[in-house]
C-alpha positions in Angstrom: 116.0 -84.1 225.5 115.8 -87.8 224.3 112.6 -89.1 222.5 112.0 -92.8 223.2 112.3 -94.8 220.2 108.7 -96.3 220.5 106.8 -92.5 220.5 108.8 -91.9 216.9 107.4 -95.2 215.6 104.2 -94.6 217.0 103.6 -91.0 216.0 105.2 -90.5 212.7 102.4 -90.6 210.5 101.0 -88.4 208.2 99.3 -85.2 209.5 98.6 -81.6 208.7 101.3 -78.8 209.4 98.4 -76.6 210.5 99.8 -73.4 209.2 96.3 -72.7 208.7 93.2 -74.1 209.5 91.7 -75.6 207.7 94.9 -76.8 205.9 95.6 -75.4 202.2 94.6 -78.8 200.6 91.1 -78.3 201.8 90.6 -75.1 199.7 87.9 -75.1 197.0 87.9 -73.7 193.5 84.3 -73.0 194.4 85.6 -69.8 196.1 85.9 -67.4 193.6 86.3 -63.7 192.7 83.1 -62.5 194.3 83.5 -64.2 197.5 87.2 -62.8 197.8 85.7 -59.1 197.1 83.2 -59.6 199.7 85.8 -61.1 202.1 88.0 -58.4 201.7 85.2 -55.8 202.4 84.3 -57.6 205.4 87.9 -57.9 207.0 87.4 -54.0 207.8 85.4 -54.7 210.4 86.8 -57.9 211.7 89.8 -58.8 214.1 92.9 -58.5 214.0 92.3 -54.6 212.7 95.8 -54.5 211.7 97.4 -55.4 208.2 99.8 -57.9 207.2 101.0 -57.7 203.7 102.6 -60.6 201.9 104.7 -60.4 198.7 105.2 -63.3 196.6 108.4 -63.2 194.2 108.2 -66.8 192.5 111.6 -66.5 190.6 114.5 -68.7 190.9 117.6 -68.7 189.1 117.8 -72.5 189.9 115.2 -75.0 191.3 116.4 -76.5 194.7 115.3 -80.1 194.8 113.8 -80.1 198.1 112.0 -77.1 197.5 108.0 -77.4 198.3 107.2 -73.6 197.3 105.6 -72.3 193.9 108.6 -71.3 191.7 109.3 -70.0 188.5 112.8 -70.6 187.0 113.9 -67.4 185.0 116.8 -64.9 185.2 114.9 -62.6 182.7 114.6 -59.2 184.0 111.7 -58.0 181.2 109.8 -61.1 182.7 110.4 -59.8 186.3 109.9 -56.2 185.1 105.8 -57.3 183.7 105.4 -59.4 186.8 106.6 -56.4 189.0 104.0 -54.2 187.1 100.9 -56.6 187.6 102.0 -56.6 191.3 101.9 -53.3 191.8 98.5 -53.2 190.2 97.0 -55.7 192.5 98.4 -53.6 195.5 96.3 -50.7 194.2 93.1 -52.8 193.5 93.1 -54.5 196.9 93.9 -50.9 198.8 90.7 -49.2 197.1 88.8 -52.2 199.1 90.2 -51.3 202.4 89.7 -48.9 205.2 92.5 -46.5 204.9 92.6 -45.9 208.8 94.1 -49.2 209.3 97.5 -50.0 209.8 100.4 -52.4 208.4 102.1 -54.2 211.3 104.0 -56.7 209.4 105.4 -57.0 205.4 106.7 -60.2 204.4 108.5 -61.2 201.2 108.7 -65.0 200.4 109.3 -66.9 197.3 110.9 -68.3 195.1 113.9 -66.3 195.7 112.5 -62.8 196.3 116.2 -61.4 196.3 116.6 -62.4 192.7 114.4 -59.6 191.8 116.7 -56.5 190.9 116.7 -54.3 194.0 115.5 -51.3 192.1 112.2 -53.2 191.5 111.9 -53.9 195.4 112.2 -50.4 196.2 109.5 -49.6 193.7 107.2 -51.8 195.5 107.8 -50.9 199.1 107.4 -47.2 198.2 104.0 -47.9 196.5 103.2 -49.8 200.0 104.5 -46.9 202.1 102.5 -44.1 200.1 99.5 -46.0 200.2 99.3 -47.7 203.7 99.6 -46.3 207.3 102.3 -48.1 209.7 102.2 -48.9 213.5 105.5 -47.9 215.3 108.1 -50.8 214.9 106.4 -52.6 212.1 108.2 -55.6 211.1 109.6 -55.6 207.3 111.3 -59.0 206.5 112.5 -60.9 203.3 113.6 -64.2 202.9 116.8 -64.4 201.1 119.4 -66.4 199.4 122.5 -65.8 200.7 124.1 -67.1 197.4 122.8 -63.8 195.6 123.1 -61.1 198.4 125.8 -58.5 198.9 126.4 -55.9 201.0 125.0 -53.0 198.3 121.7 -54.9 198.1 121.6 -55.2 201.7 121.9 -51.7 202.0 119.2 -50.8 199.7 116.9 -53.1 201.4 117.6 -51.3 204.9 116.9 -48.0 202.8 113.7 -49.2 201.7 112.6 -50.3 205.5 113.5 -53.5 206.0 114.7 -54.8 209.4 114.4 -58.6 209.4 116.6 -60.5 207.0 116.1 -64.5 206.8 119.2 -66.1 205.4 118.2 -69.7 203.8 121.3 -71.3 204.6 119.9 -74.7 205.1 123.6 -76.3 205.8 126.9 -75.6 205.9 127.7 -78.7 204.4 128.4 -77.9 200.7 128.4 -81.8 200.0 124.6 -81.7 201.0 123.9 -78.1 199.3 125.3 -79.8 196.0 123.2 -83.1 196.3 120.1 -80.7 196.5 121.1 -78.4 193.7 121.7 -75.3 196.4 124.3 -72.7 195.4 126.2 -71.9 198.5 126.7 -67.9 199.9 129.3 -66.0 197.9 129.9 -64.0 201.3 130.8 -65.8 204.5 127.4 -66.1 206.4 129.2 -64.5 209.3 130.0 -61.7 207.3 126.9 -60.9 206.1 125.5 -61.1 209.6 127.9 -58.7 210.8 127.1 -56.4 207.8 123.4 -56.5 208.6 124.1 -55.5 212.0 125.9 -52.2 211.2 122.5 -51.0 210.7 120.5 -50.1 213.5 117.4 -52.0 214.4 117.9 -54.8 212.0 117.5 -58.5 213.1 118.6 -61.7 211.4 117.4 -65.0 211.1 119.2 -68.1 210.1 117.0 -71.1 208.4 118.3 -74.9 207.9 116.9 -78.0 206.9 117.5 -81.4 208.5 116.3 -84.7 206.8 118.4 -84.1 203.6 120.7 -86.3 201.4 124.2 -86.9 203.1 123.2 -85.2 206.3 123.8 -87.1 209.9 123.8 -86.3 213.4 127.3 -85.3 213.3 127.4 -83.3 209.9 124.2 -81.2 211.3 125.5 -80.9 214.5 128.5 -79.1 213.1 126.2 -76.7 211.1 124.4 -75.6 214.0 127.3 -75.0 216.2 128.6 -72.9 213.4 125.3 -70.9 213.2 125.4 -70.5 217.2 129.0 -68.9 216.6 127.1 -66.7 214.1 124.7 -65.8 216.8 121.4 -64.9 214.9 118.4 -63.5 216.7 116.2 -66.0 215.5 116.7 -69.9 214.2 114.7 -72.6 212.3 115.6 -75.9 211.9 112.9 -77.2 209.4 112.0 -80.8 209.0 112.1 -81.8 205.2 108.6 -82.4 204.2 109.1 -85.2 201.4 105.9 -84.8 199.2 107.2 -86.0 196.0 103.3 -86.4 194.9 103.3 -82.6 194.7 106.6 -81.5 194.0 107.9 -84.4 191.5 111.7 -82.5 191.8 111.9 -84.3 194.9 111.7 -87.5 193.7 115.8 -86.9 193.1 116.4 -86.9 196.5 115.3 -90.4 197.2 117.8 -91.5 194.6 120.4 -89.8 196.5 119.2 -91.3 199.8 117.0 -89.7 202.5 117.9 -90.1 206.3 115.1 -92.4 208.0 112.7 -91.1 210.8 115.3 -92.0 213.3 117.9 -90.5 212.1 116.0 -87.2 211.5 115.0 -87.2 215.1 118.6 -87.5 216.2 119.5 -84.5 214.2 116.4 -82.5 215.7 117.4 -83.7 219.2 121.1 -82.8 218.8 120.4 -79.4 217.5 117.6 -78.9 220.3 120.1 -79.6 222.6 122.8 -77.2 221.6 120.7 -74.5 220.7 119.0 -74.6 224.2 122.3 -74.9 226.0 123.4 -71.7 223.7 120.5 -69.7 225.2 117.5 -70.0 222.8 114.1 -70.5 223.5 112.3 -73.2 221.6 109.3 -71.6 219.6 106.6 -73.9 218.5 107.5 -76.9 216.4 110.9 -75.4 215.0 111.8 -72.2 215.6 114.4 -70.8 218.4 114.9 -67.3 219.5 116.9 -65.2 221.8 115.6 -65.3 225.5 115.0 -61.2 225.2 113.4 -61.6 221.9 109.7 -60.6 221.3 108.7 -64.2 220.3 110.6 -65.7 223.8 108.8 -63.1 225.6 105.4 -63.7 223.8 105.7 -67.5 224.4 106.1 -67.1 228.0 103.1 -64.6 228.2 101.0 -67.3 226.0 100.6 -64.6 223.5 102.4 -66.0 220.9 100.5 -66.2 217.3 101.2 -67.9 214.0 100.1 -67.3 210.4 101.2 -68.2 207.0 104.3 -65.9 207.5 105.3 -67.5 210.6 105.6 -67.2 214.1 104.3 -63.3 215.5 103.3 -61.5 218.5 99.9 -60.3 218.9 101.1 -56.9 218.2 102.4 -57.4 214.8 99.6 -59.9 214.3 97.2 -58.9 211.2 94.8 -60.4 208.8 96.9 -61.2 205.9 96.7 -59.6 202.3 98.7 -61.6 200.0 100.0 -60.2 196.5 101.7 -62.3 193.8 101.1 -65.6 191.9 100.4 -68.3 194.6 99.9 -65.9 197.6 97.4 -66.8 200.1 95.3 -64.1 201.8 94.5 -65.1 205.3 91.3 -63.0 206.5 89.6 -63.5 209.6 86.6 -65.3 207.6 88.4 -66.8 204.7 91.4 -67.7 202.8 91.9 -67.1 199.3 94.8 -68.1 196.9 95.9 -66.4 193.9 96.6 -68.3 190.4 100.0 -70.5 190.8 100.8 -70.0 187.5 102.8 -66.6 186.8 101.6 -65.8 183.2 98.1 -66.4 184.2 98.4 -64.2 187.3 99.8 -61.2 185.0 97.1 -61.7 182.2 93.9 -61.5 184.9 95.6 -58.7 186.8 96.2 -56.6 183.7 92.4 -57.3 182.9 91.5 -55.8 186.4 90.6 -59.0 187.4 91.7 -60.7 191.3 93.1 -64.2 189.9 91.5 -66.3 192.9 92.0 -70.0 192.0 90.8 -71.5 195.3 90.0 -70.5 198.7 88.0 -71.2 201.7 85.0 -69.4 203.9 85.3 -70.3 207.6 81.9 -70.8 209.7 81.9 -70.0 213.7 82.8 -73.8 214.3 85.8 -73.9 212.3 86.9 -70.3 213.8 86.7 -72.1 216.8 88.8 -75.0 216.1 91.2 -72.9 214.3 91.7 -70.8 217.7 92.2 -73.9 219.6 94.8 -75.4 217.3 96.8 -72.4 217.2 97.1 -72.2 221.2 98.7 -75.8 220.9 101.0 -75.2 218.1 102.0 -71.7 219.3 101.6 -71.3 223.2 101.3 -75.3 224.2 98.3 -75.0 226.3 94.7 -74.8 225.9 92.4 -72.9 228.7 88.8 -74.0 227.7 87.6 -70.8 229.9 90.0 -68.6 227.6 88.7 -69.6 224.4 85.1 -69.6 225.7 85.6 -65.7 226.6 87.1 -65.1 223.0 83.8 -66.5 221.8 81.4 -65.3 224.3 80.1 -69.0 224.9 80.4 -71.6 227.2 82.8 -74.5 227.4 80.5 -77.1 226.7 80.2 -75.8 223.1 83.8 -75.1 222.4 84.8 -78.9 223.7 81.7 -80.1 221.7 82.7 -78.1 218.5 86.3 -79.9 218.8 84.7 -83.0 219.5 87.0 -83.1 222.9 86.9 -86.5 224.9 89.4 -86.7 227.9 89.6 -90.5 227.2 90.9 -89.6 223.4 93.7 -87.9 225.3 94.8 -90.7 227.4 97.6 -92.2 225.2 99.1 -88.9 225.0 99.1 -88.5 228.8 100.7 -91.8 229.4 103.1 -91.5 226.8 104.2 -88.0 229.0 103.0 -85.6 225.8 100.4 -83.9 228.1 99.2 -82.6 231.1 95.7 -81.8 232.3 95.6 -79.4 235.0 92.0 -78.3 235.8 90.5 -76.0 233.0 93.9 -76.5 231.5 95.7 -78.8 229.2 99.7 -78.3 228.8 101.9 -79.9 226.2 105.2 -81.2 227.9 108.5 -80.7 226.6 108.7 -84.0 225.2 105.3 -83.3 223.7 106.5 -80.1 221.7 108.3 -82.6 219.3 104.9 -84.2 218.4 102.8 -80.9 218.5 101.3 -82.0 215.2 99.7 -85.2 216.3 98.6 -83.5 219.4 97.0 -80.7 217.5 95.4 -83.2 215.0 93.3 -84.5 218.1 91.2 -81.3 218.2 90.5 -81.2 214.7 87.0 -83.2 213.8 87.6 -82.8 209.8 91.0 -85.0 210.1 89.1 -88.0 210.8 87.1 -88.2 207.5 89.9 -86.3 205.7 90.9 -88.0 202.2 93.9 -85.3 201.5 97.4 -86.5 201.6 99.7 -84.9 204.1 103.6 -85.3 204.9 104.6 -87.2 208.0 104.8 -85.8 211.6 108.7 -86.3 211.7 
């Protein structure tokens, strides 16, 4: 697939990433602990009934310059112990407000660097979760791991605690690139780590990469992706580096080292897309790839793919997200709630018996409709007005009015070959998938009056 240069220039504008709707920068401090407690109780009677647990570990032994996550630079095990104790207390506080008959379908550990935590502390938290919640069959339990801090012993103990998916943040195989962004390479070769993980039954491996970093070019990034294909992960991600120095000041360092332009980034994407597609991987959403027999590929084919803050998932593993730890965002049917970002503040409030709500958002019916439409575009590359109407038990007129839909607004997408309209359905073309954020924004009435800043689409 080759994207015309004129489309790059036309659509490389700031738009939301739409990992949630409304995006996180719409959250307000007016949403407080009382709102959150009410939302937790309401969630027991809402869809999806399944519970998705997110555990945030903010600690990192060193900070990668590209990072846009909430992190806390430390190697202090006592600090980690204090944090883990608070996190375990928060789990108990939320568990007491949830219907005990509901089941966990997904557990995801993110950060920070989750595997910077001593593995015995990880096991403590997982033991507590297993003791206090029911699980569906084949629950996905995943951790984002920094390969530089991963060895066979740590992997074995994670598997013993129920982990069955490992996301290895490789970012690039080129050590010049890793040095430029202050990231340590894997001590054990990635191929050996993957082979060891696969020695255990029913385990899966993701490899994560970033394009758009200093010293990357089409040739070097192609070599990295070809090496990844040889390793043959079950899933693979090629994230477009989001340069947001007004939020993460450390990213300014990368400007001094030189960042690839939009044209070069696009060529990296195209190269990766071609290599992975030819290797039998199915493109998923904006930046994910999965083997053809993977459940995500099957869900995309059946138009049942879903997405939350933890990434792409199937309808089976979809759950309302209950987040634990500093900066964690709970993603319930009716609301979003973000915990305090400062680790010390989080620990103090939890130890006082309070939730640590820093900001959040309560959705109304119209916003739920818009969220559903945008999710369909971002995940399944299509909209069926009739299907959306059926979900919300209404008519197509209300749905279209809610998203301020005018077919003429889509004329440019049609003429640029990004979408096709067939009767009741709008379908994104293969070329259109690269501009999926732009297309999704066309169904977001709020974007027209938004004052928030977003990263560029490319």
